[in-house]
Residue frames as a rotation matrix with the C-alpha (Angstrom) as fourth column:
UNK 1
-0.264 -0.908 -0.326 7.62
0.352 -0.405 0.844 145.25
-0.898 0.109 0.426 163.26
UNK 2
-0.485 0.130 0.865 5.99
0.872 0.002 0.489 145.45
0.061 0.992 -0.114 159.84
UNK 3
0.614 0.781 0.109 3.63
0.759 -0.623 0.189 148.16
0.216 -0.033 -0.976 161.08
UNK 4
0.495 -0.523 -0.694 6.57
0.299 -0.647 0.701 150.11
-0.816 -0.555 -0.164 162.54
UNK 5
-0.605 -0.726 0.328 8.40
0.533 -0.062 0.844 149.98
-0.592 0.685 0.425 159.19
UNK 6
-0.069 0.680 0.730 5.26
0.940 -0.202 0.277 151.15
0.335 0.705 -0.625 157.42
UNK 7
0.842 0.381 -0.382 5.01
0.514 -0.780 0.357 154.09
-0.162 -0.497 -0.853 159.84
UNK 8
0.011 -0.931 -0.365 8.71
0.342 -0.340 0.876 154.85
-0.940 -0.134 0.315 159.31
UNK 9
-0.572 -0.169 0.802 8.18
0.815 -0.004 0.580 154.99
-0.095 0.986 0.140 155.55
UNK 10
0.452 0.820 0.351 5.28
0.802 -0.546 0.242 157.39
0.390 0.172 -0.905 156.05
UNK 11
0.717 -0.235 -0.656 7.40
0.373 -0.665 0.647 159.54
-0.589 -0.708 -0.390 158.41
UNK 12
-0.403 -0.912 0.072 10.08
0.478 -0.143 0.866 159.74
-0.780 0.384 0.494 155.67
UNK 13
-0.188 0.415 -0.890 7.47
-0.624 -0.751 -0.218 161.07
-0.759 0.514 0.400 153.26
UNK 14
-0.935 -0.172 -0.310 7.05
-0.349 0.603 0.718 157.83
0.063 0.779 -0.624 151.32
UNK 15
0.177 0.982 -0.065 3.92
-0.983 0.180 0.044 156.00
0.055 0.056 0.997 150.29
UNK 16
-0.543 -0.460 0.703 4.22
-0.587 0.806 0.074 152.44
-0.601 -0.372 -0.708 151.65
UNK 17
0.276 0.733 0.622 1.54
0.093 0.624 -0.776 151.32
-0.957 0.272 0.104 149.16
UNK 18
0.521 -0.126 -0.844 3.44
-0.808 -0.392 -0.440 152.39
-0.276 0.911 -0.307 146.05
UNK 19
0.957 -0.223 -0.186 4.97
0.096 0.847 -0.523 149.79
0.275 0.483 0.832 143.77
UNK 20
0.054 -0.998 0.017 8.43
0.007 -0.017 -1.000 148.89
0.998 0.055 0.006 145.05
UNK 21
-0.699 -0.300 0.649 7.50
-0.585 -0.282 -0.761 149.51
0.411 -0.912 0.022 148.68
UNK 22
0.304 0.952 0.021 4.42
-0.769 0.232 0.595 147.31
0.562 -0.197 0.803 149.09
UNK 23
0.749 -0.035 -0.662 6.46
0.238 0.946 0.219 144.35
0.619 -0.322 0.717 150.38
UNK 24
-0.108 -0.912 0.395 9.14
-0.158 -0.376 -0.913 146.41
0.982 -0.161 -0.103 152.10
UNK 25
0.142 0.145 0.979 7.74
-0.961 -0.215 0.172 146.25
0.235 -0.966 0.109 155.66
UNK 26
0.962 0.218 0.166 7.63
-0.250 0.947 0.203 142.43
-0.113 -0.236 0.965 155.47
UNK 27
0.603 -0.792 -0.099 11.12
0.363 0.383 -0.850 142.22
0.711 0.476 0.518 153.95
UNK 28
-0.096 -0.640 0.762 12.59
-0.501 -0.630 -0.593 144.62
0.860 -0.439 -0.261 156.51
UNK 29
0.493 0.340 0.801 11.03
-0.870 0.224 0.440 142.71
-0.029 -0.913 0.406 159.41
UNK 30
0.987 -0.155 -0.032 12.44
0.149 0.979 -0.139 139.44
0.053 0.132 0.990 158.08
UNK 31
0.318 -0.921 0.224 15.84
0.196 -0.167 -0.966 141.05
0.928 0.351 0.128 157.52
UNK 32
-0.028 -0.294 0.956 15.98
-0.804 -0.561 -0.196 142.50
0.594 -0.774 -0.220 161.04
UNK 33
0.855 0.354 0.378 14.99
-0.508 0.716 0.479 139.13
-0.101 -0.602 0.792 162.45
UNK 34
0.768 -0.633 -0.098 18.08
0.514 0.700 -0.495 137.62
0.382 0.330 0.863 160.82
UNK 35
0.101 -0.802 0.589 20.42
0.053 -0.586 -0.808 140.53
0.993 0.113 -0.017 161.58
UNK 36
-0.175 -0.112 0.978 19.56
-0.901 -0.381 -0.205 140.37
0.396 -0.918 -0.034 165.29
UNK 37
0.607 0.478 -0.635 19.21
-0.306 0.878 0.368 136.59
0.734 -0.029 0.679 165.58
UNK 38
-0.403 -0.865 -0.298 22.13
0.040 0.308 -0.950 136.44
0.914 -0.395 -0.090 168.04
UNK 39
-0.437 0.311 0.844 19.81
-0.864 -0.405 -0.298 137.37
0.249 -0.860 0.446 170.89
UNK 40
0.578 0.807 0.123 17.99
-0.816 0.564 0.128 134.05
0.034 -0.175 0.984 170.53
UNK 41
0.399 -0.513 -0.760 21.10
-0.201 0.760 -0.618 131.84
0.895 0.400 0.201 170.46
UNK 42
0.935 -0.157 0.319 22.31
-0.271 0.268 0.924 129.77
-0.231 -0.951 0.208 173.41
UNK 43
0.235 -0.941 -0.244 26.13
-0.958 -0.182 -0.220 129.76
0.163 0.285 -0.945 173.34
UNK 44
-0.323 -0.343 0.882 26.23
-0.597 0.797 0.092 126.29
-0.735 -0.497 -0.462 174.93
UNK 45
0.572 0.579 0.580 24.14
0.128 0.636 -0.761 124.93
-0.810 0.510 0.290 172.06
UNK 46
0.821 -0.368 -0.436 26.48
-0.560 -0.378 -0.737 126.56
0.107 0.850 -0.516 169.54
UNK 47
-0.207 -0.952 0.225 29.47
-0.976 0.216 0.016 124.90
-0.064 -0.216 -0.974 171.17
UNK 48
0.656 0.664 -0.359 27.45
-0.712 0.702 -0.002 121.68
0.251 0.257 0.933 171.30
UNK 49
0.790 -0.363 0.494 30.00
-0.139 0.678 0.722 119.77
-0.597 -0.639 0.485 173.36
UNK 50
0.825 -0.543 0.157 32.72
0.307 0.196 -0.931 120.41
0.475 0.816 0.329 170.74
UNK 51
0.476 -0.707 0.523 35.33
-0.873 -0.451 0.186 120.65
0.104 -0.545 -0.832 173.50
UNK 52
0.839 -0.232 -0.492 38.09
0.079 0.947 -0.312 118.08
0.538 0.222 0.813 173.33
UNK 53
0.736 -0.658 0.159 40.92
-0.254 -0.050 0.966 117.11
-0.627 -0.752 -0.204 175.65
UNK 54
0.851 -0.511 0.122 44.14
0.279 0.243 -0.929 117.38
0.445 0.825 0.349 173.69
UNK 55
0.426 -0.810 -0.404 47.80
0.615 -0.068 0.786 117.42
-0.663 -0.583 0.469 174.64
UNK 56
0.011 -0.367 0.930 48.61
0.874 -0.448 -0.187 120.64
0.486 0.815 0.316 172.77
UNK 57
0.385 0.081 -0.919 49.87
0.754 -0.602 0.263 123.86
-0.532 -0.794 -0.293 174.30
UNK 58
-0.793 -0.600 0.103 50.75
0.534 -0.604 0.592 126.04
-0.293 0.525 0.799 171.31
UNK 59
-0.573 0.551 -0.607 48.76
-0.398 -0.834 -0.382 128.89
-0.716 0.023 0.697 169.85
UNK 60
-0.400 0.582 0.708 45.61
0.859 0.508 0.068 128.09
-0.320 0.635 -0.703 167.87
UNK 61
-0.665 0.134 -0.735 44.52
-0.204 -0.979 0.005 130.87
-0.719 0.153 0.678 165.50
UNK 62
-0.050 0.652 0.757 41.44
0.966 0.223 -0.128 131.27
-0.252 0.725 -0.641 163.34
UNK 63
-0.560 -0.261 -0.787 41.88
0.178 -0.965 0.193 134.46
-0.810 -0.032 0.586 161.35
UNK 64
-0.939 0.186 -0.290 40.07
-0.344 -0.484 0.804 136.45
0.009 0.855 0.519 158.70
UNK 65
-0.552 0.834 0.002 36.62
0.793 0.526 -0.309 135.54
-0.259 -0.169 -0.951 160.01
UNK 66
-0.750 0.375 0.544 34.18
0.089 -0.759 0.645 137.73
0.655 0.533 0.536 158.09
UNK 67
-0.461 0.678 -0.572 31.52
0.842 0.131 -0.523 139.33
-0.280 -0.723 -0.631 160.28
UNK 68
-0.545 0.365 0.755 28.83
0.114 -0.859 0.498 141.98
0.831 0.358 0.427 160.12
UNK 69
-0.473 0.426 -0.771 26.96
0.867 0.069 -0.494 143.68
-0.157 -0.902 -0.402 162.90
UNK 70
0.264 0.621 0.738 24.74
0.582 -0.713 0.391 146.68
0.769 0.326 -0.549 163.56
UNK 71
-0.809 -0.542 0.226 25.91
0.223 -0.640 -0.735 149.77
0.543 -0.544 0.639 165.42
UNK 72
-0.226 0.765 -0.603 23.63
0.973 0.210 -0.099 150.26
0.051 -0.609 -0.791 168.40
UNK 73
-0.511 -0.022 -0.859 23.92
0.349 -0.919 -0.184 154.04
-0.786 -0.394 0.477 168.12
UNK 74
-0.497 0.269 -0.825 22.72
-0.706 -0.678 0.204 154.49
-0.504 0.684 0.527 164.53
UNK 75
0.331 0.590 0.737 21.42
-0.109 0.799 -0.591 151.02
-0.938 0.115 0.328 163.55
UNK 76
0.672 -0.239 -0.702 23.82
-0.737 -0.112 -0.667 151.04
0.080 0.965 -0.251 160.60
UNK 77
0.945 -0.287 -0.157 26.07
0.277 0.957 -0.087 148.12
0.175 0.039 0.984 159.66
UNK 78
0.280 -0.960 -0.025 29.69
-0.941 -0.279 0.189 147.66
-0.188 -0.029 -0.982 160.56
UNK 79
0.990 0.070 0.124 31.63
-0.029 0.951 -0.307 144.77
-0.140 0.300 0.944 159.09
UNK 80
0.322 -0.932 -0.166 35.11
-0.929 -0.277 -0.246 143.38
0.183 0.233 -0.955 158.68
UNK 81
0.167 -0.420 -0.892 37.45
-0.074 0.897 -0.436 140.65
0.983 0.139 0.119 159.84
UNK 82
0.721 0.016 0.693 37.89
-0.693 -0.002 0.721 139.00
0.013 -1.000 0.010 163.21
UNK 83
-0.010 -0.789 -0.614 41.05
-0.303 0.588 -0.750 137.16
0.953 0.178 -0.245 164.28
UNK 84
0.737 0.347 0.581 40.92
-0.659 0.174 0.732 134.83
0.153 -0.922 0.356 167.29
UNK 85
-0.128 -0.789 -0.601 43.67
-0.265 0.611 -0.746 132.94
0.956 0.063 -0.287 169.07
UNK 86
0.742 0.216 0.634 43.98
-0.662 0.085 0.745 130.91
0.107 -0.973 0.206 172.22
UNK 87
-0.440 -0.852 -0.286 46.58
-0.646 0.521 -0.559 128.79
0.624 -0.061 -0.779 173.94
UNK 88
0.486 0.739 -0.467 44.97
-0.225 0.622 0.750 125.60
0.844 -0.260 0.469 175.27
UNK 89
-0.114 -0.420 0.900 45.50
-0.992 0.097 -0.080 124.45
-0.054 -0.902 -0.428 178.82
UNK 90
-0.687 -0.072 0.723 43.81
-0.172 0.983 -0.066 121.03
-0.706 -0.170 -0.688 178.46
UNK 91
0.115 0.858 0.500 40.89
0.574 0.353 -0.739 121.61
-0.811 0.372 -0.452 176.08
UNK 92
-0.967 -0.210 -0.142 40.49
0.002 -0.564 0.826 122.74
-0.254 0.798 0.546 172.49
UNK 93
-0.003 0.990 -0.143 37.28
-0.187 -0.141 -0.972 123.82
-0.982 0.024 0.186 170.81
UNK 94
0.120 0.122 0.985 36.13
0.855 0.492 -0.165 122.66
-0.505 0.862 -0.045 167.38
UNK 95
-0.792 -0.607 -0.074 37.50
0.491 -0.703 0.514 125.16
-0.364 0.370 0.855 164.89
UNK 96
-0.540 0.638 0.549 34.13
0.476 -0.306 0.824 125.87
0.694 0.706 -0.138 163.27
UNK 97
0.292 0.682 -0.671 32.74
0.945 -0.098 0.312 126.92
0.147 -0.725 -0.673 166.66
UNK 98
-0.477 -0.538 -0.695 34.92
0.648 -0.749 0.136 130.04
-0.594 -0.385 0.706 166.75
UNK 99
-0.962 0.188 0.199 33.30
0.021 -0.674 0.739 131.73
0.273 0.715 0.644 163.69
UNK 100
-0.121 0.971 -0.205 29.92
0.590 0.236 0.772 130.63
0.798 -0.028 -0.602 165.04
UNK 101
0.039 0.063 -0.997 30.66
0.957 -0.288 0.019 132.41
-0.286 -0.956 -0.071 168.34
UNK 102
-0.903 -0.367 -0.222 31.65
0.274 -0.892 0.359 135.52
-0.330 0.263 0.907 166.41
UNK 103
-0.684 0.693 0.226 28.29
0.139 -0.181 0.974 135.40
0.716 0.698 0.028 164.60
UNK 104
0.010 0.722 -0.692 26.30
0.930 0.247 0.272 134.93
0.367 -0.646 -0.669 167.82
UNK 105
-0.064 -0.093 -0.994 27.59
0.741 -0.672 0.015 138.17
-0.669 -0.735 0.112 169.30
UNK 106
-0.949 -0.303 -0.090 27.83
0.156 -0.697 0.699 140.08
-0.275 0.649 0.709 166.00
UNK 107
-0.573 0.799 0.182 24.14
0.341 0.031 0.939 139.46
0.745 0.601 -0.290 165.25
UNK 108
0.217 0.570 -0.793 23.06
0.964 -0.255 0.081 141.81
-0.156 -0.781 -0.604 168.00
UNK 109
0.829 -0.036 0.559 23.02
0.081 -0.980 -0.184 145.57
0.554 0.198 -0.809 168.28
UNK 110
0.510 -0.760 -0.402 26.63
0.858 0.420 0.295 146.26
-0.055 -0.495 0.867 169.20
UNK 111
0.763 -0.625 -0.164 29.61
-0.638 -0.769 -0.037 148.46
-0.103 0.133 -0.986 169.68
UNK 112
0.530 -0.587 -0.612 32.81
-0.261 0.573 -0.777 146.93
0.807 0.571 0.150 168.37
UNK 113
-0.420 -0.735 0.532 34.57
-0.732 -0.072 -0.677 147.16
0.536 -0.674 -0.508 171.73
UNK 114
0.022 0.519 0.854 31.92
-0.874 0.425 -0.235 145.08
-0.485 -0.742 0.464 173.51
UNK 115
0.875 0.308 -0.374 31.75
-0.473 0.709 -0.523 142.60
0.104 0.634 0.766 170.65
UNK 116
0.091 -0.942 -0.324 35.51
-0.453 0.250 -0.856 142.02
0.887 0.225 -0.404 170.88
UNK 117
-0.595 -0.326 0.735 35.34
-0.793 0.088 -0.603 141.45
0.133 -0.941 -0.311 174.65
UNK 118
0.375 0.821 0.430 32.31
-0.841 0.496 -0.214 139.15
-0.389 -0.282 0.877 174.47
UNK 119
0.743 -0.168 -0.648 34.10
-0.349 0.729 -0.589 136.78
0.571 0.664 0.483 172.10
UNK 120
-0.296 -0.955 -0.030 37.26
-0.391 0.150 -0.908 136.72
0.871 -0.257 -0.418 174.22
UNK 121
-0.485 0.134 0.864 35.45
-0.872 -0.002 -0.489 136.31
-0.064 -0.991 0.118 177.55
UNK 122
0.647 0.762 0.035 33.23
-0.751 0.644 -0.146 133.52
-0.133 0.068 0.989 176.22
UNK 123
0.488 -0.548 -0.679 36.23
-0.187 0.694 -0.695 131.53
0.852 0.466 0.236 175.00
UNK 124
-0.576 -0.712 0.402 37.99
-0.536 -0.041 -0.843 132.07
0.617 -0.701 -0.358 178.32
UNK 125
-0.155 0.607 0.780 34.93
-0.948 0.130 -0.290 130.86
-0.277 -0.784 0.555 180.23
UNK 126
0.762 0.618 -0.191 34.26
-0.646 0.709 -0.284 127.82
-0.040 0.340 0.940 178.03
UNK 127
0.752 -0.484 -0.447 37.75
0.137 0.778 -0.613 126.34
0.644 0.400 0.652 177.52
UNK 128
0.922 -0.388 -0.022 39.86
-0.072 -0.227 0.971 127.86
-0.381 -0.893 -0.237 180.33
UNK 129
0.676 -0.707 0.209 42.89
0.514 0.249 -0.821 128.46
0.528 0.662 0.532 178.09
UNK 130
-0.089 -0.806 -0.585 46.24
0.959 -0.228 0.168 129.93
-0.269 -0.546 0.794 179.11
UNK 131
-0.602 -0.063 -0.796 45.25
0.010 -0.997 0.071 132.99
-0.799 0.035 0.601 177.09
UNK 132
0.213 0.695 0.687 42.84
0.901 0.133 -0.413 134.37
-0.378 0.707 -0.598 174.52
UNK 133
-0.686 -0.364 -0.630 43.34
0.085 -0.900 0.428 137.11
-0.722 0.240 0.648 171.94
UNK 134
0.226 0.758 0.611 40.76
0.904 0.070 -0.421 138.71
-0.362 0.648 -0.670 169.68
UNK 135
-0.719 -0.351 -0.600 41.42
0.071 -0.896 0.439 141.45
-0.691 0.273 0.669 167.14
UNK 136
0.221 0.835 0.505 38.60
0.834 0.106 -0.541 142.95
-0.505 0.540 -0.673 165.09
UNK 137
-0.863 -0.405 -0.302 39.00
0.144 -0.770 0.621 145.28
-0.485 0.493 0.723 162.10
UNK 138
-0.110 0.934 0.339 35.82
0.905 0.235 -0.355 146.92
-0.412 0.267 -0.871 160.85
UNK 139
-0.908 0.067 0.413 34.38
0.181 -0.826 0.533 149.54
0.377 0.559 0.739 158.56
UNK 140
-0.484 0.752 -0.447 31.52
0.617 -0.070 -0.784 151.42
-0.621 -0.655 -0.430 160.17
UNK 141
-0.342 0.420 0.841 28.87
0.832 -0.280 0.479 152.76
0.437 0.863 -0.254 157.85
UNK 142
0.709 0.563 -0.424 27.84
0.700 -0.634 0.329 155.27
-0.084 -0.530 -0.844 160.54
UNK 143
0.113 -0.743 -0.659 31.24
0.167 -0.640 0.750 156.91
-0.980 -0.195 0.051 159.88
UNK 144
-0.745 -0.483 0.459 31.35
0.471 0.106 0.876 156.29
-0.472 0.869 0.149 156.13
UNK 145
-0.349 0.713 0.608 27.81
0.857 -0.020 0.516 157.28
0.380 0.700 -0.604 155.10
UNK 146
0.714 0.609 0.345 27.06
0.351 -0.738 0.577 160.06
0.605 -0.291 -0.741 157.59
UNK 147
0.821 -0.393 -0.413 28.83
0.332 -0.258 0.907 162.07
-0.463 -0.882 -0.081 160.26
UNK 148
0.127 -0.885 -0.448 32.49
-0.272 -0.465 0.842 162.45
-0.954 0.015 -0.300 159.28
UNK 149
0.922 0.351 -0.162 31.93
-0.255 0.237 -0.938 160.63
-0.290 0.906 0.308 155.94
UNK 150
-0.079 -0.990 -0.121 35.31
-0.952 0.039 0.303 158.89
-0.295 0.139 -0.945 155.94
UNK 151
0.761 0.540 -0.360 34.80
-0.643 0.704 -0.303 155.91
0.090 0.462 0.882 153.61
UNK 152
0.335 -0.709 -0.621 38.32
-0.175 0.600 -0.780 154.50
0.926 0.370 0.076 153.89
UNK 153
-0.364 -0.462 0.808 38.66
-0.866 -0.152 -0.477 154.58
0.344 -0.873 -0.345 157.68
UNK 154
0.312 0.471 -0.825 38.30
0.015 0.866 0.500 151.50
0.950 -0.169 0.264 159.83
UNK 155
0.398 -0.064 0.915 38.40
-0.890 -0.266 0.369 150.68
0.220 -0.962 -0.163 163.50
UNK 156
-0.099 -0.480 -0.872 40.64
-0.036 0.877 -0.479 148.09
0.994 -0.016 -0.104 165.15
UNK 157
0.441 0.227 0.868 39.86
-0.868 -0.137 0.477 146.70
0.227 -0.964 0.136 168.61
UNK 158
-0.247 -0.544 -0.802 41.58
-0.204 0.838 -0.506 144.02
0.947 0.038 -0.318 170.63
UNK 159
0.728 0.307 0.612 41.10
-0.673 0.154 0.724 141.94
0.128 -0.939 0.319 173.73
UNK 160
-0.105 -0.834 -0.541 44.17
-0.310 0.544 -0.779 140.26
0.945 0.086 -0.316 175.17
UNK 161
0.709 0.419 0.568 43.61
-0.675 0.167 0.719 137.93
0.206 -0.892 0.401 178.11
UNK 162
0.903 -0.345 0.257 45.97
0.148 0.809 0.568 135.72
-0.404 -0.475 0.782 180.12
UNK 163
0.114 -0.953 0.280 49.24
0.717 0.274 0.641 134.93
-0.688 0.128 0.715 178.34
UNK 164
0.093 -0.044 0.995 48.48
0.912 -0.396 -0.103 137.40
0.399 0.917 0.003 175.54
UNK 165
0.859 0.211 0.467 48.25
0.018 -0.923 0.384 140.25
0.512 -0.321 -0.797 178.04
UNK 166
0.880 -0.467 0.084 51.06
-0.097 -0.003 0.995 139.10
-0.464 -0.884 -0.048 180.34
UNK 167
0.048 -0.903 0.426 53.67
0.499 0.391 0.773 138.08
-0.866 0.175 0.469 177.74
UNK 168
0.201 -0.049 -0.978 54.83
-0.581 -0.810 -0.078 140.60
-0.789 0.584 -0.191 175.14
UNK 169
-0.772 -0.613 -0.170 56.37
-0.508 0.433 0.745 137.85
-0.383 0.661 -0.645 173.05
UNK 170
-0.607 0.638 0.474 53.13
0.603 0.758 -0.248 135.86
-0.517 0.136 -0.845 172.87
UNK 171
0.394 0.769 -0.503 51.12
0.248 -0.616 -0.747 138.94
-0.885 0.170 -0.434 171.93
UNK 172
-0.055 -0.519 -0.853 53.71
-0.736 -0.557 0.386 139.94
-0.675 0.649 -0.351 169.29
UNK 173
-0.911 -0.262 0.318 53.71
-0.031 0.813 0.582 136.44
-0.411 0.521 -0.748 167.77
UNK 174
-0.133 0.953 0.272 49.92
0.735 0.279 -0.618 136.55
-0.665 0.118 -0.738 167.44
UNK 175
0.502 0.350 -0.791 49.92
-0.106 -0.883 -0.458 140.02
-0.858 0.313 -0.406 165.89
UNK 176
-0.442 -0.724 -0.530 52.62
-0.702 -0.089 0.707 139.04
-0.559 0.684 -0.468 163.39
UNK 177
-0.849 0.130 0.511 50.77
0.300 0.916 0.266 135.87
-0.434 0.380 -0.817 162.41
UNK 178
0.186 0.979 0.086 47.49
0.678 -0.064 -0.732 137.66
-0.711 0.194 -0.676 161.72
UNK 179
0.255 -0.173 -0.951 49.29
-0.441 -0.896 0.045 140.29
-0.860 0.409 -0.305 159.66
UNK 180
-0.805 -0.588 0.081 50.63
-0.235 0.442 0.866 137.68
-0.545 0.677 -0.494 157.25
UNK 181
0.301 0.885 -0.354 48.40
-0.756 -0.006 -0.655 137.23
-0.582 0.465 0.667 154.24
UNK 182
-0.453 -0.365 0.813 48.27
0.214 0.841 0.497 134.10
-0.865 0.399 -0.303 152.13
UNK 183
-0.223 0.311 -0.924 47.74
-0.837 -0.546 0.018 134.48
-0.499 0.778 0.382 148.40
């Protein structure tokens, strides 16, 4: 990867041997390794048996999960907040595992729509809840820095499965709860 970055710098008209750029290929390779580390992660190891049988059938929400990802079309960042809810059937998942799942899928080349669905579908598969909801709000640098150059725009995507899709009241309760901000 370092050699590819060096060639990219040359193609841009830069001198990869000038001061300031001499370590750039190494730094970029290391950075990309981290930014795409989700490809090397086993979801089952992330969950690490943090599934617990609990007599609880109300909504569980983890909101305002910061995330960043890379747009697969332009290789530019998009970032924002993710809100996740589920209604347990018999199992709950350790709360810290939800942001970890978000990171696993966000640290891949992505489109926001797929990212949203991957989080929801993984939770449905792992804990078999009555329903899962995921809402993601993100700023896309491919829209802010180039193209339409709209710096204040953001994209909202959602995945509503089970009870969140079938019951308007459940979906509305979730959406109202994630809208509330605590100060």
